[in-house]
Backbone of each chain as ProteinMPNN parsed JSONL, in Angstrom:
{"seq_chain_A": "MGSVTVLYFAGARDAVGKKREVVRLDGLSTAGDFLDRLLRDYPRLRPMKATIRLSVNQEVVDASAPVADGDEIGVLPPVAGG", "coords_chain_A": {"N_chain_A": [[81.013, 105.746, 99.419], [83.11, 107.962, 99.178], [86.691, 108.597, 99.189], [89.694, 110.001, 99.588], [94.036, 109.998, 98.768], [95.872, 112.046, 100.72], [98.316, 113.856, 100.142], [101.459, 115.728, 102.132], [103.353, 118.056, 102.58], [106.543, 119.153, 103.333], [106.765, 122.199, 105.149], [103.91, 121.798, 105.396], [103.503, 118.966, 106.153], [105.217, 119.061, 108.847], [103.443, 120.78, 110.125], [101.321, 118.692, 110.263], [101.634, 116.374, 110.627], [102.601, 113.844, 109.578], [103.171, 112.697, 106.328], [101.236, 110.927, 104.891], [97.551, 110.583, 104.173], [95.071, 108.749, 104.692], [91.472, 109.825, 103.373], [88.402, 110.517, 104.205], [85.591, 111.336, 101.982], [83.123, 112.49, 102.808], [80.977, 114.24, 101.574], [81.891, 116.271, 100.347], [82.706, 118.094, 98.307], [84.496, 120.01, 96.242], [87.946, 121.19, 95.933], [88.289, 124.032, 96.847], [86.926, 123.837, 99.756], [87.442, 121.547, 100.743], [90.046, 121.387, 101.518], [89.112, 124.109, 103.338], [88.493, 122.14, 105.303], [90.939, 121.113, 105.86], [92.003, 122.567, 107.511], [90.396, 122.995, 108.93], [91.01, 120.32, 110.907], [93.315, 120.68, 111.464], [94.824, 122.569, 113.413], [97.401, 124.181, 112.904], [97.983, 124.355, 110.668], [97.128, 126.574, 109.844], [98.097, 129.052, 109.942], [99.197, 129.184, 107.456], [97.348, 129.303, 105.639], [96.671, 131.292, 103.466], [99.009, 131.412, 101.871], [99.117, 128.376, 100.954], [98.84, 125.864, 98.462], [96.965, 123.456, 96.503], [97.147, 120.582, 94.563], [95.372, 118.244, 92.507], [95.383, 114.705, 91.776], [97.882, 115.668, 90.65], [98.009, 117.594, 89.745], [98.396, 121.098, 90.038], [95.667, 123.199, 91.353], [92.67, 125.143, 91.089], [89.844, 126.948, 94.103], [87.451, 125.904, 92.836], [87.738, 123.56, 92.026], [86.909, 120.414, 90.951], [87.313, 117.195, 93.561], [87.137, 113.72, 94.306], [86.362, 110.523, 94.39], [88.787, 108.588, 94.79], [90.881, 110.477, 94.099], [93.99, 111.949, 93.866], [95.38, 114.138, 96.204], [98.031, 116.83, 97.309], [99.181, 118.505, 99.507], [100.406, 121.738, 99.594], [102.729, 123.432, 100.253], [105.009, 126.977, 99.935], [106.497, 126.977, 96.978], [110.145, 126.172, 96.626], [111.769, 125.535, 94.63], [115.317, 124.533, 93.146]], "CA_chain_A": [[81.423, 106.664, 100.282], [84.303, 108.031, 98.445], [88.161, 108.686, 99.95], [91.09, 110.819, 98.792], [94.565, 110.491, 99.381], [96.097, 113.356, 100.853], [100.361, 113.865, 100.904], [101.716, 116.592, 102.831], [104.241, 118.053, 102.145], [107.75, 120.816, 103.621], [106.244, 122.776, 106.087], [102.498, 121.1, 105.525], [104.183, 117.813, 106.87], [105.707, 119.809, 110.275], [102.312, 120.633, 111.147], [100.508, 118.164, 110.471], [102.988, 115.331, 111.852], [102.439, 113.03, 109.114], [103.427, 112.275, 105.063], [99.791, 111.212, 104.105], [97.097, 109.505, 104.637], [93.335, 108.33, 103.532], [90.696, 111.022, 104.226], [87.081, 110.675, 104.062], [85.639, 113.321, 101.285], [81.775, 113.027, 103.256], [79.864, 114.747, 100.883], [83.155, 117.447, 100.033], [83.491, 117.603, 95.933], [85.685, 121.226, 95.612], [88.92, 121.227, 96.406], [88.525, 124.928, 98.066], [86.174, 122.869, 100.121], [88.637, 120.45, 101.248], [90.954, 122.506, 102.082], [88.466, 124.047, 104.537], [88.343, 121.355, 106.308], [92.078, 120.62, 106.533], [92.567, 123.519, 108.243], [89.829, 122.982, 110.756], [91.136, 119.144, 111.641], [94.393, 120.467, 111.882], [95.103, 124.304, 113.522], [99.001, 124.257, 112.8], [98.441, 124.353, 109.199], [96.055, 127.889, 109.538], [98.986, 130.128, 109.583], [99.96, 129.039, 105.974], [95.999, 129.798, 104.644], [96.952, 131.714, 102.336], [99.605, 130.581, 100.275], [99.19, 126.942, 100.75], [97.826, 125.4, 97.488], [96.526, 122.605, 96.349], [96.952, 119.357, 93.575], [94.363, 117.075, 92.244], [96.255, 113.983, 90.581], [99.568, 116.153, 90.091], [98.24, 119.171, 88.933], [97.635, 122.816, 90.599], [93.53, 122.915, 91.021], [91.849, 126.297, 91.965], [88.831, 126.54, 94.841], [86.836, 125.63, 92.45], [87.984, 122.255, 91.218], [86.201, 119.122, 92.108], [87.661, 116.454, 94.066], [86.458, 112.711, 93.699], [86.992, 109.114, 95.212], [90.647, 108.033, 94.572], [92.22, 111.278, 93.874], [95.475, 111.667, 95.136], [95.384, 115.592, 96.6], [98.829, 117.377, 97.398], [99.56, 120.207, 100.023], [101.498, 121.794, 98.907], [103.29, 124.795, 100.155], [105.368, 128.154, 99.202], [107.827, 126.312, 96.692], [111.357, 126.921, 96.547], [113.659, 124.658, 94.029], [116.487, 125.324, 92.187]], "C_chain_A": [[82.32, 107.078, 99.776], [85.374, 108.544, 99.256], [89.056, 109.045, 99.155], [92.748, 110.072, 99.063], [95.348, 111.525, 99.658], [97.65, 113.106, 101.519], [100.642, 115.185, 101.152], [103.011, 116.372, 102.607], [105.229, 119.478, 102.711], [106.923, 121.072, 105.023], [104.715, 122.203, 106.872], [102.9, 119.872, 106.735], [103.949, 118.129, 108.433], [104.643, 119.877, 110.553], [101.599, 119.996, 111.023], [100.86, 116.61, 111.19], [102.653, 114.068, 110.898], [102.781, 113.203, 107.022], [102.409, 112.064, 104.421], [98.37, 110.571, 104.769], [95.495, 109.643, 104.224], [91.861, 109.305, 103.889], [89.288, 110.811, 103.77], [86.434, 111.914, 103.341], [84.298, 113.589, 102.231], [81.128, 114.011, 102.879], [80.766, 116.163, 99.877], [83.168, 117.236, 98.66], [84.133, 119.04, 95.743], [86.969, 121.008, 96.44], [88.996, 122.784, 97.412], [87.595, 124.372, 99.578], [86.432, 121.847, 101.388], [89.448, 120.72, 102.139], [90.753, 123.354, 103.643], [88.788, 123.17, 105.776], [89.755, 120.689, 106.81], [92.212, 120.915, 107.876], [91.68, 124.07, 109.113], [90.311, 121.635, 111.219], [92.563, 119.744, 111.789], [95.224, 122.336, 112.262], [95.822, 124.679, 113.014], [98.889, 124.267, 111.693], [97.694, 126.083, 108.918], [96.388, 128.941, 109.152], [99.895, 129.995, 107.646], [98.648, 128.766, 105.088], [96.494, 130.088, 103.242], [97.384, 131.58, 101.313], [99.768, 129.32, 100.161], [98.496, 126.504, 99.261], [97.493, 124.174, 97.088], [96.607, 121.552, 94.964], [96.311, 118.579, 93.611], [95.06, 116.272, 91.225], [96.973, 114.543, 89.658], [99.211, 117.372, 89.477], [97.643, 120.474, 89.778], [96.371, 122.946, 90.392], [93.69, 124.765, 91.834], [90.582, 125.772, 92.626], [88.133, 125.684, 94.185], [86.721, 123.774, 91.734], [87.317, 120.967, 92.02], [87.359, 117.854, 92.32], [86.867, 115.521, 94.034], [86.969, 111.572, 94.301], [87.761, 108.607, 94.47], [91.33, 108.972, 94.775], [93.293, 110.882, 94.914], [95.47, 113.526, 95.251], [96.721, 115.571, 97.82], [98.963, 118.398, 97.648], [100.03, 120.477, 99.783], [101.779, 123.57, 99.503], [104.291, 126.128, 99.773], [106.377, 126.457, 98.018], [109.551, 126.599, 96.154], [113.003, 125.578, 96.052], [114.201, 125.264, 93.327], [117.539, 125.111, 93.348]], "O_chain_A": [[82.983, 106.041, 99.799], [84.914, 109.065, 100.272], [89.256, 108.49, 98.074], [92.522, 109.251, 99.952], [95.634, 112.125, 98.622], [98.081, 112.599, 102.554], [100.082, 115.971, 100.389], [103.683, 115.349, 102.474], [104.813, 120.629, 102.576], [106.548, 120.184, 105.79], [104.383, 122.134, 108.055], [102.619, 119.932, 107.932], [103.014, 117.741, 109.135], [104.361, 119.031, 111.402], [100.629, 120.366, 111.685], [100.301, 116.015, 112.112], [102.381, 113.08, 111.58], [102.331, 114.28, 106.631], [102.25, 112.718, 103.39], [98.359, 110.121, 105.915], [94.949, 110.528, 103.565], [91.403, 109.167, 105.024], [89.192, 111.057, 102.568], [86.534, 113.083, 103.713], [84.152, 114.769, 102.55], [80.635, 114.759, 103.724], [80.275, 116.809, 98.951], [83.618, 116.27, 98.043], [84.306, 119.128, 94.528], [86.892, 120.647, 97.614], [89.596, 122.795, 98.488], [88.065, 124.917, 100.577], [85.879, 121.546, 102.446], [89.532, 120.354, 103.311], [91.505, 123.402, 104.617], [89.214, 123.479, 106.889], [89.852, 119.961, 107.797], [92.403, 120.249, 108.893], [91.802, 125.069, 109.822], [89.968, 121.614, 112.401], [93.165, 118.962, 112.523], [95.93, 123.017, 111.519], [95.503, 125.671, 112.358], [100.029, 124.155, 111.242], [97.805, 126.643, 107.827], [95.78, 129.735, 108.434], [100.796, 130.579, 107.045], [98.724, 128.152, 104.024], [96.654, 129.371, 102.255], [96.864, 131.563, 100.197], [100.552, 128.941, 99.291], [97.396, 127.029, 99.085], [98.224, 123.523, 97.833], [95.818, 121.996, 94.13], [96.326, 117.888, 94.63], [95.36, 116.71, 90.114], [96.994, 114.332, 88.446], [99.965, 118.073, 88.803], [96.45, 120.634, 90.037], [95.916, 122.814, 89.256], [94.43, 125.29, 92.666], [90.065, 124.712, 92.273], [88.018, 124.581, 94.719], [85.826, 123.138, 91.177], [87.253, 120.673, 93.214], [88.159, 117.567, 91.429], [85.715, 115.87, 93.777], [88.106, 111.653, 94.763], [87.383, 108.136, 93.398], [92.343, 108.845, 95.463], [93.49, 110.189, 95.912], [95.575, 114.123, 94.18], [96.749, 114.844, 98.813], [98.971, 119.33, 96.844], [100.838, 119.646, 99.369], [101.152, 124.584, 99.198], [104.064, 126.143, 98.563], [106.692, 125.328, 98.395], [109.823, 127.334, 95.205], [114.074, 125.133, 96.463], [113.869, 126.341, 92.832], [118.693, 125.519, 93.218]]}, "seq_chain_B": "MGRLARSATREVTGRDIDPTKIMAEVADRDAGGTVVFIGTVRRTSEVGNVDAMEYQAYAKMAEKGLRRIEAEVREKWPVRQVSMVHREGLLKVGEVSVVVAVSSEHRAEAFEACRYAIDRIKTTLPLWKREKIKGKNRWVEGSPIKK", "coords_chain_B": {"N_chain_B": [[117.382, 111.749, 62.464], [118.878, 114.01, 65.175], [119.938, 113.576, 66.879], [122.444, 112.257, 68.957], [122.374, 110.709, 71.981], [121.397, 108.269, 74.01], [118.82, 108.656, 75.1], [117.058, 111.049, 76.965], [116.986, 112.627, 80.325], [114.659, 113.004, 82.693], [113.919, 113.617, 85.668], [113.496, 113.241, 88.7], [116.035, 113.027, 91.113], [117.612, 111.071, 93.578], [120.212, 110.783, 94.007], [123.507, 111.563, 93.203], [123.978, 113.899, 90.9], [125.763, 114.291, 87.603], [126.93, 116.339, 86.054], [128.204, 116.195, 83.311], [126.862, 114.097, 82.08], [124.602, 115.188, 81.843], [124.829, 117.058, 80.418], [125.681, 115.707, 77.96], [123.907, 114.082, 77.222], [122.444, 116.008, 75.129], [123.404, 116.228, 73.408], [123.713, 116.839, 69.593], [123.65, 116.326, 66.206], [122.571, 118.482, 64.528], [122.999, 120.546, 65.794], [123.894, 123.741, 67.061], [125.034, 124.755, 69.123], [125.274, 125.225, 72.974], [123.71, 125.176, 75.796], [124.209, 125.065, 79.462], [122.93, 125.171, 82.375], [123.937, 124.684, 85.935], [122.421, 123.987, 89.303], [123.732, 125.045, 92.326], [124.225, 124.285, 95.777], [124.367, 126.86, 98.04], [126.462, 128.35, 99.603], [125.772, 130.262, 101.82], [122.933, 132.306, 103.235], [119.917, 134.26, 104.21], [120.072, 134.03, 106.907], [122.707, 132.944, 107.772], [125.304, 130.85, 107.246], [124.789, 128.094, 105.725], [125.178, 124.483, 106.755], [123.924, 122.366, 105.196], [121.304, 121.41, 102.647], [118.652, 120.195, 102.92], [116.969, 119.098, 100.114], [113.087, 118.608, 99.189], [111.209, 116.654, 97.48], [107.566, 116.622, 95.682], [107.773, 113.857, 94.066], [106.414, 112.601, 92.067], [104.409, 114.542, 90.929], [106.112, 116.756, 90.122], [107.585, 115.633, 88.346], [106.262, 114.857, 86.019], [105.159, 117.196, 85.259], [108.103, 118.489, 85.076], [108.108, 117.028, 81.976], [105.907, 118.237, 81.1], [107.203, 121.484, 81.283], [109.612, 120.605, 79.468], [107.992, 120.446, 76.965], [106.48, 122.913, 76.803], [108.587, 124.269, 76.593], [109.451, 123.748, 73.898], [107.434, 124.646, 72.088], [107.695, 126.919, 72.339], [110.51, 127.468, 71.121], [112.324, 126.443, 68.947], [114.315, 124.199, 69.896], [116.705, 121.739, 69.959], [117.735, 119.348, 71.96], [116.143, 118.786, 74.899], [117.188, 118.207, 78.531], [116.438, 117.494, 81.557], [117.631, 117.444, 84.791], [116.564, 117.117, 88.775], [117.468, 117.453, 91.871], [116.761, 115.391, 95.268], [116.765, 115.096, 99.101], [119.752, 115.026, 101.023], [122.317, 117.383, 100.29], [125.166, 118.373, 100.413], [127.015, 121.661, 100.868], [127.866, 123.433, 97.783], [127.38, 121.03, 95.988], [125.811, 119.527, 93.358], [122.373, 120.85, 92.589], [120.061, 120.913, 90.625], [119.958, 120.397, 87.294], [120.053, 121.537, 83.959], [119.824, 121.21, 80.559], [120.005, 122.31, 76.981], [120.092, 122.028, 73.438], [120.78, 123.557, 70.21], [119.672, 124.866, 67.176], [121.345, 126.84, 67.048], [122.294, 129.678, 69.321], [121.124, 131.996, 70.263], [118.35, 130.865, 71.128], [118.701, 128.708, 73.046], [120.318, 129.882, 75.006], [117.791, 131.412, 75.736], [115.648, 129.276, 75.824], [117.038, 127.689, 77.884], [117.184, 129.224, 80.148], [114.215, 130.225, 80.741], [113.758, 127.765, 81.253], [114.652, 127.115, 83.358], [113.312, 129.038, 85.126], [111.118, 127.996, 85.756], [111.305, 125.731, 86.651], [112.205, 126.577, 89.489], [109.502, 127.801, 90.085], [107.334, 126.37, 88.851], [107.123, 123.52, 89.94], [106.545, 121.179, 92.568], [109.101, 121.727, 94.782], [110.978, 121.429, 97.8], [112.738, 123.043, 99.739], [115.145, 122.787, 102.81], [117.011, 124.583, 104.985], [120.292, 123.844, 107.124], [121.496, 125.041, 109.617], [123.681, 125.741, 111.828], [122.842, 123.231, 113.248], [119.914, 123.499, 113.319], [116.411, 124.152, 111.581], [115.32, 125.349, 108.832], [112.654, 126.169, 106.475], [113.267, 127.117, 103.373], [112.259, 129.951, 102.616], [109.68, 130.271, 99.707], [107.569, 130.641, 97.085], [103.873, 130.994, 96.548], [103.2, 127.918, 94.041], [103.061, 128.226, 91.006], [100.839, 128.044, 88.318]], "CA_chain_B": [[117.147, 112.164, 63.72], [120.025, 114.258, 64.964], [120.223, 112.923, 68.285], [123.084, 111.287, 69.537], [122.44, 110.551, 72.736], [119.787, 107.315, 73.382], [117.83, 109.128, 75.559], [117.159, 112.567, 77.732], [116.597, 113.168, 81.648], [113.058, 114.899, 83.046], [113.533, 113.593, 86.554], [114.147, 113.791, 90.341], [116.676, 112.127, 91.677], [118.067, 110.669, 95.126], [121.56, 110.049, 93.313], [124.551, 112.53, 92.724], [124.077, 114.219, 89.568], [126.996, 114.519, 86.909], [126.289, 117.411, 84.703], [128.315, 115.984, 81.941], [126.44, 112.907, 81.637], [123.54, 115.519, 81.147], [125.085, 117.817, 78.934], [126.073, 114.666, 76.843], [122.291, 113.544, 76.126], [121.235, 116.705, 74.738], [124.669, 116.529, 71.929], [122.891, 116.825, 68.225], [124.174, 116.204, 64.662], [122.286, 119.335, 63.932], [122.691, 121.944, 67.095], [125.111, 124.316, 66.998], [125.091, 125.581, 70.55], [124.289, 124.046, 74.045], [123.601, 125.877, 77.131], [123.494, 124.345, 80.829], [122.386, 125.642, 84.143], [124.121, 124.063, 87.016], [122.198, 124.339, 89.872], [124.751, 124.168, 93.426], [123.799, 124.815, 97.237], [125.14, 128.196, 98.331], [127.025, 128.313, 101.229], [125.266, 132.226, 102.002], [121.747, 132.484, 103.568], [119.445, 135.09, 104.805], [120.267, 133.614, 108.244], [123.567, 132.45, 108.286], [126.296, 130.193, 107.061], [124.342, 126.334, 105.669], [125.833, 123.507, 106.604], [123.829, 121.454, 104.848], [120.788, 121.656, 102.807], [117.805, 119.077, 102.413], [115.495, 118.876, 99.451], [112.061, 117.368, 99.464], [110.089, 117.015, 96.307], [106.744, 115.527, 95.114], [108.488, 113.174, 92.482], [105.483, 112.136, 91.237], [104.065, 115.556, 90.133], [107.72, 117.059, 89.519], [108.686, 114.508, 87.199], [105.047, 114.674, 85.05], [106.038, 119.201, 85.355], [109.657, 118.374, 84.038], [107.132, 116.64, 80.377], [105.131, 119.841, 80.731], [108.035, 122.819, 80.854], [109.729, 120.745, 78.004], [106.535, 120.525, 76.07], [106.588, 124.487, 76.56], [110.361, 125.623, 76.092], [109.545, 122.818, 72.694], [106.741, 125.227, 71.513], [108.527, 129.274, 72.129], [111.719, 127.871, 70.71], [112.53, 125.644, 67.82], [115.574, 123.554, 70.426], [116.921, 119.773, 69.489], [117.288, 118.643, 72.738], [116.751, 119.73, 76.489], [117.481, 117.408, 79.247], [116.336, 118.091, 83.37], [117.144, 116.509, 86.474], [116.582, 117.572, 90.325], [117.863, 116.167, 93.524], [115.897, 115.63, 96.718], [117.583, 114.151, 99.947], [120.178, 115.616, 102.093], [122.574, 118.127, 100.142], [126.329, 119.493, 101.275], [127.33, 122.754, 100.055], [128.902, 123.441, 96.431], [126.604, 120.539, 95.651], [124.498, 119.675, 91.972], [121.096, 120.558, 92.652], [119.745, 121.204, 89.196], [120.95, 120.449, 86.008], [118.927, 122.221, 82.53], [120.668, 121.857, 79.697], [119.278, 122.398, 76.17], [120.777, 122.185, 72.952], [119.443, 124.14, 69.754], [120.881, 125.171, 65.756], [121.726, 128.278, 67.607], [122.734, 130.022, 70.83], [120.189, 132.384, 71.195], [117.683, 129.754, 71.61], [118.919, 127.828, 73.68], [120.109, 130.889, 75.888], [116.85, 131.681, 76.327], [115.118, 127.961, 76.837], [118.269, 127.319, 79.587], [116.795, 130.276, 81.247], [112.742, 129.472, 80.63], [112.833, 126.314, 81.659], [115.041, 126.443, 85.138], [112.621, 129.549, 86.077], [110.027, 127.716, 85.129], [111.143, 124.916, 87.277], [111.82, 126.723, 90.428], [107.837, 128.978, 90.459], [105.886, 125.525, 88.843], [107.326, 122.502, 90.442], [106.564, 120.873, 93.742], [110.356, 121.037, 95.07], [110.994, 122.183, 98.661], [114.506, 123.038, 100.538], [115.573, 123.75, 104.195], [118.836, 125.084, 105.425], [120.385, 122.953, 108.48], [122.791, 125.922, 110.009], [124.041, 125.166, 113.603], [121.861, 122.088, 113.827], [118.38, 123.979, 113.301], [116.003, 123.769, 110.243], [114.413, 126.535, 108.084], [112.659, 125.929, 105.18], [113.943, 128.356, 102.466], [110.679, 131.038, 101.875], [109.483, 130.557, 98.604], [106.818, 131.573, 96.813], [102.869, 129.627, 96.063], [103.093, 127.501, 93.353], [102.346, 128.872, 89.893], [100.638, 126.406, 86.781]], "C_chain_B": [[118.781, 112.587, 63.968], [120.232, 113.985, 65.979], [121.204, 111.842, 68.349], [123.228, 110.689, 71.107], [121.597, 109.386, 72.604], [118.707, 107.817, 74.026], [118.116, 110.927, 76.508], [116.565, 112.163, 78.893], [115.788, 114.178, 81.837], [113.342, 114.155, 84.486], [113.993, 113.647, 88.048], [114.99, 112.551, 90.694], [117.189, 112.187, 93.04], [120.036, 110.62, 95.222], [122.612, 111.468, 92.906], [124.111, 113.078, 91.177], [124.837, 115.107, 88.807], [126.36, 115.389, 85.705], [126.717, 117.047, 83.144], [127.278, 115.324, 81.409], [124.735, 113.969, 81.215], [123.289, 116.483, 80.055], [125.205, 116.989, 77.408], [124.698, 114.447, 75.922], [121.951, 114.496, 75.37], [122.531, 116.701, 73.31], [123.282, 115.832, 70.354], [123.709, 117.074, 67.025], [123.913, 118.059, 63.945], [122.554, 121.571, 65.361], [124.299, 122.655, 66.882], [125.865, 124.986, 68.506], [124.619, 124.128, 71.203], [124.559, 124.724, 74.918], [123.209, 125.037, 78.381], [123.825, 124.771, 81.692], [122.746, 124.209, 84.907], [124.007, 124.817, 87.967], [123.176, 124.317, 91.443], [123.869, 124.759, 94.835], [124.685, 125.896, 97.793], [125.169, 128.262, 99.471], [126.272, 129.57, 102.554], [123.688, 131.596, 102.233], [121.377, 133.357, 104.307], [120.22, 135.266, 106.335], [121.691, 133.553, 108.99], [124.438, 131.727, 107.1], [125.42, 128.851, 106.661], [125.772, 126.06, 106.03], [125.348, 122.356, 105.373], [122.535, 121.871, 104.012], [119.826, 120.328, 102.141], [116.395, 118.933, 101.888], [114.171, 117.999, 99.234], [111.367, 117.37, 97.804], [108.803, 115.789, 96.297], [107.266, 114.89, 93.653], [107.878, 113.34, 91.644], [105.39, 113.17, 89.975], [105.44, 116.575, 89.531], [107.78, 116.444, 88.688], [107.248, 114.983, 86.154], [105.623, 116.643, 84.737], [106.847, 119.656, 84.645], [108.383, 118.032, 82.596], [107.299, 118.094, 79.913], [105.836, 121.141, 80.381], [108.615, 122.164, 79.353], [108.549, 120.72, 77.403], [106.791, 122.115, 75.873], [107.576, 125.153, 75.684], [109.798, 124.817, 73.985], [108.232, 124.255, 71.788], [107.311, 126.751, 71.584], [109.572, 129.127, 71.043], [112.014, 126.457, 69.808], [114.287, 124.778, 68.731], [115.406, 121.944, 69.777], [116.46, 119.422, 70.866], [117.11, 118.635, 74.078], [116.321, 118.395, 77.599], [117.613, 117.964, 80.572], [116.403, 116.956, 84.009], [117.222, 117.686, 87.66], [116.764, 117.018, 91.257], [116.783, 116.493, 94.375], [116.825, 115.13, 97.694], [118.264, 115.596, 100.302], [121.694, 116.241, 100.597], [124.33, 118.536, 100.96], [126.383, 120.898, 100.395], [128.319, 122.974, 98.57], [128.363, 122.575, 96.076], [125.875, 120.428, 94.198], [123.196, 119.623, 92.203], [120.249, 120.188, 91.867], [120.539, 121.372, 88.347], [119.543, 121.194, 84.717], [120.428, 121.736, 81.451], [119.72, 121.595, 78.367], [120.866, 122.439, 74.74], [120.088, 122.847, 71.543], [120.744, 124.493, 68.469], [121.497, 126.617, 65.922], [121.852, 129.204, 68.785], [121.754, 130.091, 70.938], [119.098, 131.604, 71.163], [117.654, 128.786, 72.607], [119.137, 128.63, 74.991], [118.553, 130.829, 76.714], [115.46, 130.732, 76.793], [115.633, 127.412, 77.943], [117.253, 127.61, 80.337], [115.155, 130.248, 81.246], [113.146, 128.463, 81.644], [113.576, 126.124, 83.643], [114.064, 127.669, 85.98], [111.399, 129.045, 86.095], [110.157, 126.382, 86.595], [110.911, 124.884, 89.268], [110.521, 127.391, 90.928], [106.439, 127.372, 90.481], [106.182, 124.54, 89.424], [107.619, 122.277, 91.852], [107.821, 120.192, 94.313], [110.179, 121.797, 96.669], [112.787, 122.496, 99.347], [114.53, 123.428, 101.525], [116.82, 123.5, 104.367], [118.667, 124.38, 106.827], [121.653, 124.432, 108.579], [122.167, 125.802, 111.584], [122.677, 124.783, 113.804], [119.959, 122.63, 114.025], [117.854, 123.974, 111.852], [115.392, 125.007, 110.386], [114.147, 125.848, 106.326], [112.528, 127.403, 104.571], [112.158, 129.009, 102.052], [110.749, 131.192, 100.639], [108.361, 131.13, 97.626], [105.601, 130.668, 96.47], [103.12, 129.356, 94.763], [102.373, 128.121, 92.254], [101.845, 127.696, 88.743], [101.446, 126.505, 85.799]], "O_chain_B": [[119.733, 112.026, 63.423], [121.4, 114.353, 66.106], [120.973, 110.71, 67.923], [124.318, 110.184, 71.376], [121.03, 109.177, 71.532], [117.595, 107.492, 73.61], [119.117, 111.642, 76.561], [115.629, 111.372, 78.775], [115.796, 115.377, 81.557], [112.156, 113.841, 84.591], [115.032, 114.247, 88.322], [114.667, 111.37, 90.574], [117.213, 113.26, 93.642], [120.805, 110.476, 96.172], [122.111, 112.344, 92.201], [123.965, 112.178, 90.35], [124.83, 116.324, 88.991], [125.579, 115.128, 84.79], [126.099, 117.33, 82.118], [126.718, 115.754, 80.401], [123.892, 113.519, 80.439], [122.377, 116.731, 79.266], [124.967, 117.368, 76.261], [124.437, 114.539, 74.723], [121.009, 114.158, 74.653], [122.253, 117.3, 72.271], [122.472, 114.912, 70.247], [124.42, 118.077, 66.958], [124.673, 118.688, 63.208], [122.357, 122.78, 65.478], [125.406, 122.174, 66.641], [126.956, 125.517, 68.716], [124.157, 123.04, 70.86], [125.745, 125.039, 75.017], [122.15, 124.412, 78.437], [125.019, 124.852, 81.978], [122.242, 123.1, 84.732], [124.66, 125.846, 88.139], [123.335, 123.127, 91.716], [122.971, 125.597, 94.759], [125.868, 125.598, 97.958], [124.254, 128.25, 100.294], [126.34, 129.576, 103.783], [123.265, 130.632, 101.594], [122.15, 133.614, 105.23], [120.77, 136.271, 106.783], [121.953, 133.871, 110.15], [124.189, 132.112, 105.958], [125.293, 128.286, 107.747], [126.847, 126.644, 105.893], [126.141, 121.645, 104.757], [122.224, 122.969, 104.474], [120.146, 119.649, 101.165], [115.304, 118.771, 102.435], [114.249, 116.776, 99.119], [111.154, 118.43, 97.217], [108.863, 114.617, 96.668], [107.159, 115.345, 92.515], [108.179, 113.933, 90.608], [105.807, 113.085, 88.82], [105.444, 116.991, 88.372], [108.355, 117.122, 87.836], [107.697, 115.75, 85.303], [106.493, 116.977, 83.933], [106.814, 120.614, 83.873], [107.755, 119.042, 82.278], [107.993, 118.773, 79.156], [105.411, 121.876, 79.49], [108.364, 122.722, 78.285], [108.124, 121.795, 77.825], [107.284, 122.515, 74.818], [107.599, 125.957, 74.752], [109.884, 125.558, 73.005], [108.619, 124.614, 70.675], [107.196, 127.551, 70.655], [109.777, 130.005, 70.205], [111.786, 125.389, 70.378], [115.328, 124.85, 68.077], [114.463, 121.287, 69.336], [115.279, 119.215, 71.143], [118.188, 118.423, 74.634], [115.289, 117.737, 77.465], [118.535, 118.716, 80.888], [115.737, 115.921, 83.982], [117.743, 118.797, 87.56], [116.167, 115.975, 91.521], [116.058, 117.488, 94.333], [117.84, 114.654, 97.187], [117.838, 116.734, 100.109], [122.023, 115.286, 99.893], [124.377, 118.979, 102.108], [125.774, 121.045, 99.335], [129.485, 122.58, 98.532], [128.578, 122.84, 94.893], [125.275, 121.462, 93.905], [122.648, 118.527, 92.094], [119.567, 119.202, 92.146], [121.526, 122.106, 88.324], [118.324, 121.198, 84.884], [121.632, 121.917, 81.636], [118.773, 120.817, 78.483], [122.053, 122.713, 74.913], [118.859, 122.772, 71.535], [121.972, 124.463, 68.543], [122.01, 127.317, 65.049], [120.672, 129.302, 69.123], [121.038, 129.2, 71.395], [118.464, 132.656, 71.237], [116.659, 128.14, 72.938], [118.467, 128.356, 75.986], [118.264, 130.393, 77.828], [114.581, 131.029, 77.601], [115.011, 126.802, 78.813], [116.547, 126.853, 81.003], [114.915, 130.262, 82.454], [112.767, 128.498, 82.814], [113.236, 125.457, 84.62], [113.918, 127.543, 87.196], [110.514, 129.79, 86.516], [109.226, 126.194, 87.378], [110.272, 124.167, 90.038], [110.411, 127.557, 92.142], [105.465, 127.134, 91.195], [105.064, 124.186, 89.8], [108.549, 122.835, 92.435], [107.998, 118.982, 94.449], [109.324, 122.675, 96.783], [113.788, 121.822, 99.102], [113.996, 124.531, 101.645], [117.538, 122.554, 104.042], [117.649, 124.257, 107.507], [122.482, 124.689, 107.706], [121.09, 125.778, 112.181], [121.717, 125.414, 114.245], [119.086, 122.132, 114.736], [118.66, 123.818, 110.935], [115.032, 125.619, 111.392], [114.875, 125.361, 105.461], [111.978, 128.418, 105.0], [111.244, 128.521, 101.387], [111.561, 131.977, 100.15], [108.438, 132.35, 97.48], [105.927, 129.546, 96.082], [103.308, 130.352, 94.064], [101.223, 128.528, 92.416], [102.469, 126.677, 88.447], [101.428, 125.667, 84.897]]}, "name": "protein", "num_of_chains": 2, "seq": "MGSVTVLYFAGARDAVGKKREVVRLDGLSTAGDFLDRLLRDYPRLRPMKATIRLSVNQEVVDASAPVADGDEIGVLPPVAGGMGRLARSATREVTGRDIDPTKIMAEVADRDAGGTVVFIGTVRRTSEVGNVDAMEYQAYAKMAEKGLRRIEAEVREKWPVRQVSMVHREGLLKVGEVSVVVAVSSEHRAEAFEACRYAIDRIKTTLPLWKREKIKGKNRWVEGSPIKK"}
């Protein structure tokens, strides 16, 4: 059974109430499906659904990208550096 | 090799940034021009005067991103040296949040490359900032991160 480390940032961190957690994949295999599960588990993330992006192992990915055991997933609200 | 400094910076740091140090890192005997962009915390925001700005970073990913941006710059322009640093943590108004320094043989490519690099830092790196205004916190509205 695989699991991933999830890192939450900015408004997503506020909504979830934690910086990081280990989550079991339970058969999920794509970034899109994984985000859907997070939105289901954390209702306070739902308003950010349209603008949130995921990274897998520090690379921004599309919904179809694979996620696998041991990956590091970043939950990234809209960015505003500089 | 024309490089005069020991190494260039590509990092996210919690410590004060010294722009002259970043500028010195791009010194190069074959450079005829150096452009340095210095980003600072602005007092005014859409909703009032800020007391401070808190920067949050996904540092590991942002530092990978800085190396990628340097590679993009080097693909587009024949620059000599590139050095970039971004802050995280709590900054006061006027403090330096980001520095990009680029040296090249001629000034045109240094200007263009520096502008490109700071634009890419703002749109493709996992960095966020939260304004502190009269005891309240507000994440600055950005744009969905680009690849």
